[in-house]
N, C-alpha and C positions, 0 to 999 in steps of 0.2 A: 504494500500500500504506500503510495506517495504521500509526502507531507501535505500536499493539497487535498488528496482524498481524505486524509485523517481530519483535516480542518472542516471539510464539508460534512463529514459524519458527525463531528461534535456540534456543528452548527445545527444540523437537523435534529439532533437529540435534545438540545438545550436552549438555543437562541430563539427569542420571540422578536421578530423584526417590526419596526414602526411602519405604519401605513402599508401593511402587507397582508394579503390573504394567505395564511400559512398553509392551508390545504393545497393550494396550487403551487406555492413556493417549493414544496417538497418534490414536485414533479419537474422542476427546472434545474439546469446546471448553473449554479450561481457564479457571479463574477467574484473571484477571490482576489482582493487587492493586497499586494505585498509591499509596495513602495510608491512614493510620489515625489515629484520634483518639478518646480515651476508650474507650468500649465498642463502637466502630464501626470496621469496615474498609471501604474504598472501592475498587471495581474501576476498570479503565482506561476504562470507559464512564461513570464518574461515579455508578454505582449503589452504595448503601450497604447494609451488612449488619451486624446485631448479631452480635458475636463471641461465640459460645456456648461456646468452650473456651479463651478467652484465649490462643490460638495455642500449643497444646500446653502450656497451664497455666503459662506464664511471665509474661504481661503482667498480673500480679496487681493493679497499680495503674492499669490501663488503658494505652492506647497514648499515647505522647507526653506523659506527665505533665510539666508545666512545670518542676517542681523537679528532676526527674531530668535533664532536658535541660540545665538551667542548671548542675547539678553537673558534668556531662560537659564542657560548654563551658569552664567555669572551670578544670577540671583539665588539659585538653589544652594550655592556654596555659602551664602551669607545668612539667608532667612527664608524658610520655605512656607511657614504659616504663622500667622497671629491674627486674632480677631480684631475687629474695630470697636469692640464694646469698651469704651472708655480709654482706649490706647490709640496710638497712631504709629505709622512707620513711614519712612521716607517716600516710598513709591506711591502710597495711597494719597498722601498730601500733594506730592508733585503732580501726579496724574490728574487729580481733581482741578488743580490750577491750570494745567495745560489743556484740559478738556474745556474748561470754562472759557479759555482764551480763543478757542476755535468755534465755540457754540454760537448760535444765534443770539443777538443782543439781549441782555437781561437775564440769561440763564447762568446764574452764578453759583448755584449750590448743586452738589453732586452726591447722590445716594447710590452706593454700589450694591449689586445683587449678582445672580448666577447666570441668567440667560434671558432671552427675549421675553418669554412668558412672565418671568418674575419682574422684569423691568416694567412691564405693563401693569402687573398686579400692584406694584408699588405705587404707580401713578394713580390708579383707581382709589386705593386706600388713602393716599395723600389728599386727593380731591375731596372725598367725602369727609374725611377727618378734619380737614381745614375748615370747611363750611360748618361742620358740626359745632366747633368751638369758637367760631368767629361770627356768630349772629345770624346764620342762615341755615338752620338744621333741616329745613325742608328740601334743601338741594341734595338729593340722594340719587338722582337718575342720570343715566348716560344716553347719549345719542350717537349713532354710528351710521356709516354708509353701508348699504347693502353690498354684500360681496366681500366685506372686509375680513381679514384674518389677523388676530392679535395674540395668539398663543394657545397653550393647552391647559393651563391651570384653570380652576373653576371660574374665577373672575374674568380672566382673559378670554376664556372660551365663551363666556356669556356674551361678550361683545361680538363674537364671530358670526359670520353669516354663510359659511360654506356648509350646506346641510349635512354632507357626509361626515363632517367632523363634529357637528353640533347635536344632531337629532338624537343619538342614543342617550344623551345626558340632559335632555331638555327638562326633565322633572327636577333637577338639582341646580339648574342655572338661574340666575336672577334675570328678571325682565329688563329689556332695554328698548328704547325707541329707535327703530331702524327705518331708513328711507325706503321707498319703493326701489325696485331694481333699476339702476341707471341704464342698463342695456335696453330696457323697455321704455322708459320715459325720457331718457337723455340725462347727461350729467348736470346740465344747467338746472333742469327741473328738479333733480334730486337735491341739489344744494338749496334751491328755493324752498323746497319742502322743509329743510332744516331751519331756514330763516323764518318761515311762518310759524314753525313750532316754537322757536325761541321767543318770538313776539307774543305768542299765546301763553306759554307755560315756562318761560325762562326762569322764573323764580323757584322752580322745582328741579332744575337741571344743574348737576354738578359740573359736567364736562361734556364736550363733544370730542370724540376720539376718532382720528382718521389716520390712514396711511397716506402721507402727502404725495400727491401727483401719480403714484404708482401702487396699485394693489397687487401684491405678489401672488399669493396662493389662489386667488380668484381667477388666475389665468393671465397674469401680467396686464391687467386692465389699467389704462392711463386716462388722466383727465387734465385739462388745462390748468396751469398754475394760477391763472387769474381767479379761478373758482376758490382756491384756497385763500387768496388775498381777501375776497369778499367774506369768506367764512370768518376770518380773523376779525374783521370789522363787526360782523353780526354778534359774535360771541362776546366781544368787548362791550358792545352796547347792552347786551343782556346780562352782563356781570357773570357770565359763564366761562369756565376755564376751557382752553383749547389744548388738547393733548395730541402731539404728533408722534406717532409710532414710526420711528426711523430705524427699526431693527434691521430691515432689509435695505431701505432706500438711503440710509446714511453712509458716511465714509466714502463718498465719491461715486457711488454706483450710477447716479443719474447725470454726472458731469458737474455737480456742485458738491461741496462738502456735505451738505444736508439738502434733501429734496425741498424742504420748506424755504431754502435760500432762493430757489427758482421763483418763488412767489414773493420774495422779500418779506417773509413772515417770521416772526419770533413767537413761538407758542408759550404757554405758561408752564407746560411740562413736556419734556422730550425724552423718548425711550431709545436706547441704543444697545446693540449686542452684535452678534454675528461678526462682521468685519472689525469690531472693536478690538479684538486680539488677533486678527488675521487668521482665525481658525486654529490657533495653537492651543488655547485653553478656554473653557467656558467662563464667561464673565460678562457682566452687563452693567449699565448705569441708567439712572433716571435723573435728569437735570431739571432743576426747579428755579423759579425766580426768588429774589430776596423777599418779596411780599409773601409768598407761600411759606418760605422758611420761617419768617418772623411770626406767622400765625400759629406756630407751635412753641413759641417761647413763653416763659412764665412759670407757673406752678409745675411740679413734677408730673401731675396728671395730664398736662398738655403735651407731653413728649410724643413723638411718633413711635408708637410701640410696634415696631416691625424690624426684622433683621435676618441676616443670612450668615451661616457659619463661615462661608468662604467669600462673603462680600468684601471686595477690596483686598483680596489676599495678595501677599507680596509677589508671588510668581506671576499671577495674571496681571497685576498692576505694572510690573516691570516690562512685560511683553507689550501691554497696551501703550505704555509710554513710547516704546520703540516703534510701534506701528505709526504713531503720530509723527515721530521723527523721520521715518522712512517716507511717509506720505509727503512730508515737506521737502526732504532732501532729493527725492526722486521725482518730484513734481507729478505725483500720481494723478491728481485731478487734471492736470494738463495733458497727461497721457490719455486719459479717458476722452477728453474733448477732441484730441487729435485722431483717435481711432474710431470715434462714434460714426463718422461718415462711412466707414467700411461696413459697419453693421446696418446702417440705413440703406445703403446701396444693395447689400445682399438681400435684405428683406423685401425691398422693392422687386427684386427678381423673383424671390420666392412667392410673392403675391400674384405673379403671373402664371404659376403652376396650376394646372387643373385640379380642382378639389379644395384649393385653399380659399377659405371664406373671407379672411381679413388678416392684415398684418399691421404692426405698429412697432416703434422703437423709441427709446430714450436713453441717452448715454450709451453704456455698453450692455443694454438689455434690448433684445429683439424677440418678438413673439409672433406666431402665426396660428390661427384657428383652423383646424382641419375638419371639424364636425360640430354637432350640437349635443354630444353625449356628456359634456361636462367632465367632472373629475373622474367618473367611472367609464368614460369613453375609451375605446380601444385604438383609435387612429394614431394617437401619439405614440403608443407602444410599438406599433409597426415601424414607425420612424426610429424609435430607440433601437430596435433590433437591427435595422438596416445600418444605423450609425455605428453600432458596435462592430459590425463586419468591416466597416471602412476605417475603424480606428478612432472613434469619438464616443464619449459618454454623454448622452443627450436625454437624461431622464425627463419625461414630459409631465405636464399637469393635465392628465386625461387627454382630451382632444386638442389641447394646446401644446405646441412645441415651442421651445425658446432657447436662447443662449443667454447666459449671465456668467461669463468666464471671469477668471482673475483679471483685475484691472491692469495688471502689469503684463498681460499676455503680449507676446511680440506681434507685430503686424502680420508677419508671415504665418504664424500659428492661428491668428484670428481669421485670416483669409481662408486657411485650410479648414478651420472649424465651420465657417459659414458655407464653404463649398460642400463639405460632407453633409451638412444639414440639408442643403438644397437637393443634393443627389438622393438623400434618404427620403425626403418628402416626395420627390418624383417617383421613386420605387414604391413607396407605401401607397401613393395615389393610384399607381397602376395596378397594384395588388388588390386594392380595395374597390376598384371600379367593377 
């Protein structure tokens, strides 16, 4: 038995994979990844694949960036873990300062947690807790855009609107106000729906929570930054907080440090994770204004009673600091802007392929809809299989195929990735006809 066969046997005996129907998983020959470098992942047979989604959008600086590895190695020799409960360490304090320096204006306070879901959970609790002890206890509700995805914990999942992720837990999720589907009524009408709700019921709403400009898990749905600008004006007029979930969209993915920068918007709370540590370690942060922070000062009972054992841990903070340094030194956002036209041109070509319903791009994200089956649709998986045969990893979102590679991917590799996607869509379209 080869080492690969042994791993597959252990996998099938013990592992329970996320977002996977395990009864069918047992009938396939899985991709066994043994190594990764730059924009490439390598399987146990030594075959290499271009990583089309930067492994769920986290390896934004590519796999194994030498500066991130060096930062991790250096830190582990000094201090591997300490909590932030009444103590501090160099990297937590410095990272908070450096993060505030690149954040949208006014976001000066940083609360660390573990991942994107917990960053959103923190924001929800901050919003309700803030109003509870600052004269507006009726503000307990949240408003979201239909199609949004904000994480897997109970609070974050309550905000979500992807039925396959939400429906089994409906009985334990809290109610939210959700717009009609923007695909049906249009994005402008969906935002106008929020405006009207804020005018009618704003004094009961703690926050409006959105993925700014780009909804990831809904199928890479995009809307005009001007709509976010309007939403900021409406929430401010209603005295309601605006929460921007930048877990996916932040750190340069859209061609700006934050997607809300495209709208010249500064939210009251901002959530970041994924690219925050470049895919090296789980870590997240929720950024808040001084006004929100000051709403928790005073008696002991007014403190924010929430925390994570690994929040702001020295290893993650050291790597996260180096991510910011690499982004500055290597002009990563400039790289995104320079390479975005490659993605745009490729998807314009893909849009002309028979069977493609629609295409769209922003920054280094490009998406194409191949059918109407949603998350459980099979068209995208035919593209995935065709892509693997050609040397690219193109995990789809149901009937939507997309690229969201490392922001540092070379122009040559990016062109190859887009070419493989186009060829794979052509093949899948012919097979599905």
